C-alpha positions as CSV (number, residue, x, y, z in Angstrom):
1,X,-14.0,-29.3,-4.1
2,X,-12.2,-26.5,-4.4
3,X,-8.5,-26.5,-4.5
4,X,-7.8,-23.4,-6.8
5,X,-4.9,-21.2,-5.4
6,X,-6.2,-17.3,-4.8
7,X,-4.9,-14.9,-7.3
8,X,-5.8,-11.1,-8.6
9,X,-8.8,-11.7,-9.9
10,X,-9.9,-12.8,-6.2
11,X,-8.8,-9.6,-4.7
12,X,-10.2,-7.3,-7.3
13,X,-13.6,-8.8,-6.4
14,X,-13.0,-8.2,-2.6
15,X,-16.6,-6.8,-1.0
16,X,-16.1,-6.3,2.4
17,X,-13.4,-5.9,5.2
18,X,-14.4,-9.9,6.2
19,X,-13.6,-10.7,2.4
20,X,-10.5,-9.2,2.8
21,X,-9.5,-11.1,6.6
22,X,-11.1,-14.7,4.4
23,X,-8.7,-14.2,1.5
24,X,-5.3,-13.1,3.3
25,X,-5.5,-15.8,6.0
26,X,-5.4,-18.5,3.1
27,X,-3.1,-16.6,0.9
28,X,-0.2,-15.6,3.2
29,X,2.1,-19.0,3.3
30,X,1.6,-19.3,-0.6
31,X,1.7,-15.0,-1.5
32,X,4.9,-14.5,-2.4
33,X,6.0,-17.7,-3.9
34,X,2.1,-17.9,-5.6
35,X,1.7,-14.9,-6.4
36,X,4.5,-11.9,-6.3
37,X,7.4,-14.3,-7.6
38,X,5.6,-15.8,-10.4
39,X,3.9,-12.3,-11.6
40,X,7.1,-10.9,-11.6
41,X,5.6,-7.8,-8.8
42,X,7.4,-4.7,-8.8
43,X,5.3,-2.3,-7.2
44,X,6.6,-2.6,-4.2
45,X,9.8,-1.9,-4.9
46,X,8.5,1.2,-7.3
47,X,6.7,2.3,-4.6
48,X,9.8,2.2,-1.7
49,X,12.1,4.4,-4.6
50,X,9.4,7.0,-5.5
51,X,9.3,7.1,-1.9
52,X,12.9,7.4,-1.1
53,X,13.8,9.4,-4.1
54,X,10.9,12.1,-3.2
55,X,12.9,12.6,0.0
56,X,11.1,10.4,2.1
57,X,12.7,8.8,6.1
58,X,11.7,7.2,8.6
59,X,10.2,6.4,11.2
60,X,7.9,5.5,7.9
61,X,4.4,3.5,8.1
62,X,3.7,0.9,5.7
63,X,-0.4,1.5,4.9
64,X,-1.8,-2.5,3.5
65,X,1.8,-4.1,4.5
66,X,0.7,-7.3,3.7
67,X,3.6,-9.8,3.6
68,X,6.0,-6.3,3.9
69,X,7.8,-6.8,0.5
70,X,7.5,-2.2,0.0
71,X,9.1,-2.4,3.6
72,X,11.5,-4.5,2.9
73,X,12.3,-2.5,-0.3
74,X,12.6,0.7,2.3
75,X,15.2,-1.9,4.2
76,X,17.1,-2.7,1.5
77,X,17.7,1.7,0.8
78,X,18.4,2.2,4.1
79,X,15.1,4.0,5.6
80,X,13.8,3.1,8.6
81,X,12.6,2.6,11.5
82,X,9.3,0.9,9.6
83,X,5.8,-0.1,11.1
84,X,3.4,-2.2,9.7
85,X,0.1,-1.8,9.4
86,X,-2.8,-4.5,7.8
87,X,-6.0,-6.0,8.8
88,X,-4.5,-9.8,7.7
89,X,-2.9,-10.7,11.1
90,X,-1.4,-13.6,8.4
91,X,-0.3,-11.0,6.2
92,X,1.1,-8.9,8.9
93,X,2.9,-12.8,10.4
94,X,5.0,-13.1,7.3
95,X,6.0,-9.7,7.2
96,X,7.4,-10.1,10.6
97,X,9.3,-12.9,8.9
98,X,10.6,-10.8,6.9
99,X,12.8,-8.7,10.0
100,X,12.3,-5.2,7.7
101,X,9.0,-4.1,10.8
102,X,9.2,-2.7,14.0
103,X,6.2,-3.0,14.9
104,X,3.2,-4.3,13.2
105,X,-0.8,-3.1,13.6
106,X,-3.4,-5.2,12.5
107,X,-6.2,-2.3,11.5
108,X,-9.2,-2.1,9.3
109,X,-8.1,1.7,7.6
110,X,-12.3,1.9,7.0
111,X,-12.1,2.5,11.2
112,X,-9.0,4.6,11.5
113,X,-4.7,3.4,12.5
114,X,-4.6,3.1,17.1
115,X,-1.1,5.7,16.2
116,X,-0.8,8.9,18.4
117,X,-1.4,11.5,15.6
118,X,1.6,12.9,14.5
119,X,3.7,9.8,15.0
120,X,5.3,9.4,11.8
121,X,7.9,11.9,8.6
122,X,6.3,9.2,6.5
123,X,3.3,7.1,5.1
124,X,3.9,4.7,2.6
125,X,1.3,1.9,0.1
126,X,1.5,0.2,-2.2
127,X,-1.5,-2.9,-3.5
128,X,-3.7,-1.2,-1.0
129,X,-5.4,1.4,-3.6
130,X,-7.0,-1.1,-5.3
131,X,-10.0,-2.6,-6.5
132,X,-12.3,-4.9,-4.3
133,X,-10.4,-2.3,-1.2
134,X,-10.0,1.0,0.2
135,X,-10.8,4.1,-2.2
136,X,-9.6,7.5,-1.1
137,X,-12.3,8.0,2.1
138,X,-9.4,6.2,4.6
139,X,-6.8,9.2,3.0
140,X,-7.7,11.3,6.6
141,X,-7.0,8.5,9.2
142,X,-3.2,8.4,6.9
143,X,-2.7,12.4,7.0
144,X,-4.0,12.4,10.6
145,X,-1.1,9.5,11.8
146,X,1.9,11.9,9.7
147,X,3.4,14.7,11.1
148,X,3.7,18.0,9.9
149,X,5.9,18.1,6.4
150,X,6.1,13.8,6.2
151,X,6.3,12.6,3.0
152,X,3.5,10.1,0.9
153,X,3.9,7.8,-1.6
154,X,0.3,6.3,-2.4
155,X,0.0,3.6,-5.4
156,X,-3.1,4.0,-6.4
157,X,-4.7,1.4,-9.8
158,X,-4.6,3.7,-12.5
159,X,-7.8,2.1,-14.1
160,X,-9.6,2.6,-10.3
161,X,-7.8,6.6,-10.0
162,X,-10.8,7.9,-11.4
163,X,-14.1,6.6,-10.6
164,X,-13.1,5.0,-7.4
165,X,-12.7,9.3,-6.8
166,X,-9.4,9.5,-6.4
167,X,-8.5,12.6,-8.4
168,X,-11.8,15.0,-6.9
169,X,-10.1,13.2,-3.0
170,X,-6.4,14.6,-4.2
171,X,-7.7,18.4,-5.4
172,X,-10.0,18.4,-2.0
173,X,-7.1,18.2,0.0
174,X,-4.6,20.6,-2.6
175,X,-7.7,23.2,-2.6
176,X,-7.9,22.9,1.5
177,X,-4.0,23.6,1.9
178,X,-3.7,19.6,3.7
179,X,-1.6,18.3,1.4
180,X,1.4,20.0,-0.9
181,X,4.4,19.1,-3.6
182,X,1.7,16.3,-5.1
183,X,3.0,14.9,-8.4
184,X,1.3,11.9,-10.1
185,X,4.2,9.6,-12.1
186,X,2.5,6.3,-14.0
187,X,4.8,3.0,-13.5
188,X,4.1,-1.0,-14.4
189,X,2.7,-2.6,-11.8
190,X,4.4,-6.2,-13.4
191,X,7.6,-7.3,-15.0
192,X,7.8,-9.0,-18.1
193,X,7.0,-12.3,-16.8
194,X,3.7,-11.1,-15.7
195,X,0.9,-13.3,-17.3
196,X,-2.9,-12.7,-17.5
197,X,-5.5,-9.8,-18.2
198,X,-3.4,-7.5,-15.8
199,X,0.0,-8.1,-16.7
200,X,0.2,-4.5,-17.8
201,X,-1.8,-2.8,-15.9
202,X,-0.6,0.5,-14.6
203,X,0.0,2.1,-11.2
204,X,-0.6,5.6,-10.7
205,X,2.3,6.4,-7.4
206,X,0.5,10.2,-5.7
207,X,3.3,11.4,-4.1
208,X,2.9,14.8,-1.7
209,X,3.7,15.7,1.7
210,X,1.4,17.1,4.2
211,X,1.3,20.2,5.4
């Protein structure tokens, strides 16, 4: 019988939205302790700090919110209200327990986000744009949910950035004057307690504003 607990390799191997739902349904209750704490997962907090430093404010949509680590970091920085969206209802249930969110929205980003156009003054995403998850094709849906001048902070796994077409996608958005004030700082995803082959991975934080 397979008893190995889910891990990063399982997440990076995902291929379809239904794969994601299955993995995270089984991982939700142990994710914070068995992954985030054990692997010294810094990215949600660092993405929240980058968003705040860029002048981000609420209402914020936390995209691919998972168990709410990024939303909790935003609340600690005094930013609210925050809504969470994720494909996994089990992960969103864990997020609600943290009392960081005003509302949660179960949604497959590939099919869009069911909110009125221009709802949010900020959009943040930590850990969603990576191997086995979603690519730059969902960026228009994020922009649709954002109001003009909304601040974005979107983390993208650095190894995934070029190969998945993010560089080209952001270049198109800049040339089309859909976004402005674009910067791309690089940060470590994990702290010194991390182990395994991904312990030195980095993320690029795409910071920009909707025009």
